[in-house]
C-alpha positions as semicolon CSV with decimal commas, in nm:
position;residue;x (nm);y (nm);z (nm)
1;M;1,481;-1,689;-0,041
2;Q;1,764;-1,608;-0,277
3;M;1,528;-1,406;-0,497
4;L;1,418;-1,195;-0,199
5;C;1,779;-1,124;-0,106
6;A;1,856;-1,022;-0,464
7;L;1,558;-0,786;-0,468
8;H;1,652;-0,639;-0,131
9;R;2,005;-0,578;-0,258
10;D;1,864;-0,367;-0,544
11;W;1,642;-0,147;-0,326
12;P;1,898;0,136;-0,299
13;K;1,933;0,148;-0,680
14;F;1,557;0,149;-0,725
15;D;1,520;0,417;-0,458
16;T;1,766;0,642;-0,642
17;F;1,595;0,573;-0,976
18;V;1,248;0,662;-0,844
19;R;1,368;0,977;-0,670
20;E;1,539;1,098;-0,989
21;R;1,243;1,025;-1,216
22;L;0,986;1,176;-0,983
23;S;1,195;1,491;-0,943
24;E;1,182;1,529;-1,323
25;V;0,808;1,463;-1,354
26;L;0,688;1,619;-1,027
27;P;0,948;1,873;-0,916
28;V;0,726;1,998;-0,634
29;L;0,720;1,652;-0,476
30;T;1,019;1,563;-0,261
31;F;1,076;1,244;-0,072
32;P;1,225;1,291;0,273
33;A;1,595;1,201;0,296
34;D;1,545;0,943;0,569
35;G;1,430;0,599;0,462
36;T;1,358;0,483;0,109
37;V;1,070;0,535;-0,130
38;F;0,934;0,205;0,001
39;D;0,872;0,373;0,338
40;Y;0,636;0,636;0,195
41;F;0,320;0,678;-0,008
42;I;0,203;0,989;-0,189
43;D;-0,104;1,140;-0,026
44;S;-0,306;1,242;-0,331
45;R;-0,519;1,488;-0,135
46;N;-0,223;1,691;-0,011
47;G;0,045;1,599;-0,265
48;I;0,300;1,508;-0,001
49;C;0,491;1,197;0,101
50;V;0,368;1,033;0,418
51;R;0,518;0,738;0,602
52;W;0,300;0,428;0,581
53;N;0,280;0,404;0,960
54;Q;0,154;0,765;0,983
55;R;-0,134;0,734;0,738
56;P;-0,479;0,815;0,869
57;L;-0,686;0,509;0,942
58;E;-0,989;0,476;0,721
59;K;-1,327;0,373;0,844
60;S;-1,370;0,002;0,806
61;H;-1,673;-0,131;0,631
62;S;-1,888;-0,364;0,829
63;F;-1,984;-0,681;0,650
64;A;-2,191;-0,813;0,937
65;V;-2,513;-0,984;0,845
66;S;-2,824;-0,828;0,987
67;G;-2,997;-1,022;1,266
68;S;-3,307;-1,059;1,052
69;Y;-3,125;-1,295;0,815
70;V;-3,060;-1,660;0,884
71;V;-2,796;-1,844;0,689
72;I;-2,911;-2,193;0,595
73;P;-2,661;-2,419;0,425
74;E;-2,780;-2,599;0,114
75;V;-2,756;-2,973;0,101
76;F;-2,723;-3,124;-0,244
77;N;-2,890;-3,459;-0,289
78;S;-2,820;-3,682;-0,583
79;L;-3,173;-3,820;-0,616
């Protein structure tokens, strides 16, 4: 718990560090002033910062087994 509190205390410093470095490397990319860099991800298709809760939902992959398959558990005998 103490480690988490220490990390949380350093978030503002890390936020400032990331904003400064990214402005040097990618001057066209700007993080919004509200929130921290932890609140955003960089949308690689558009090159903009988007809040995590506003990201488009991706199609989920179905891992359902087809009805034509039957799962039979193996039983190991020590004969």
